[in-house]
C-alpha positions in Angstrom: -11.1 -193.0 -104.1 -13.0 -195.8 -103.7 -14.4 -195.3 -106.7 -10.8 -195.1 -108.6 -10.8 -191.1 -109.5 -7.4 -190.6 -108.1 -4.4 -189.3 -110.0 -1.3 -189.4 -107.8 1.0 -189.0 -111.0 2.2 -185.7 -110.2 1.2 -185.1 -106.7 4.1 -184.5 -103.7 4.4 -184.0 -100.1 5.7 -180.8 -98.7 6.3 -180.3 -95.1 5.7 -176.8 -93.2 6.7 -176.1 -89.9 5.2 -178.6 -88.3 2.6 -179.2 -90.9 2.4 -181.9 -93.6 0.5 -180.8 -96.9 0.0 -183.1 -100.1 -0.1 -181.2 -102.6 -0.9 -181.6 -106.9 -3.6 -184.7 -106.1 -6.3 -184.4 -108.2 -9.6 -185.9 -106.7 -12.4 -186.4 -109.1 -15.6 -184.8 -107.5 -18.4 -186.5 -106.5 -20.5 -187.7 -109.5 -24.0 -187.2 -107.4 -23.2 -184.7 -105.2 -24.3 -180.8 -105.0 -23.0 -177.1 -104.7 -20.8 -178.4 -101.7 -18.9 -180.8 -103.5 -15.1 -180.7 -102.9 -12.2 -178.5 -105.1 -10.6 -181.0 -106.9 -6.9 -179.6 -106.8 -7.0 -178.9 -103.3 -4.6 -179.1 -100.3 -4.7 -181.2 -98.3 -3.2 -182.2 -94.8 -1.8 -185.3 -94.1 -2.8 -186.8 -90.4 1.2 -187.6 -89.4 2.4 -187.9 -85.8 5.3 -185.6 -85.1 7.6 -187.9 -84.9 6.5 -189.2 -88.6 7.6 -185.6 -89.1 10.4 -185.8 -87.7 11.5 -188.9 -89.1 10.5 -187.8 -92.7 12.5 -184.5 -92.2 15.5 -186.7 -91.1 15.5 -188.5 -94.5 14.9 -185.3 -96.4 18.1 -183.7 -94.8 20.1 -186.8 -95.2 23.0 -186.8 -97.4 23.0 -189.4 -100.8 
């Protein structure tokens, strides 16, 4: 992400039970990396406190 190689255009967050996941984010592999590079479009777990997840769920369930 420091090299501006991330694409957030089609990404979104999904709350699955007690965890939040970021889907659709594409981060290009590290150019100087080796075969242990990450998958570019894998789901990523968002590190959020439980109260933050509850607040987001409340916003989703809110009417209007």
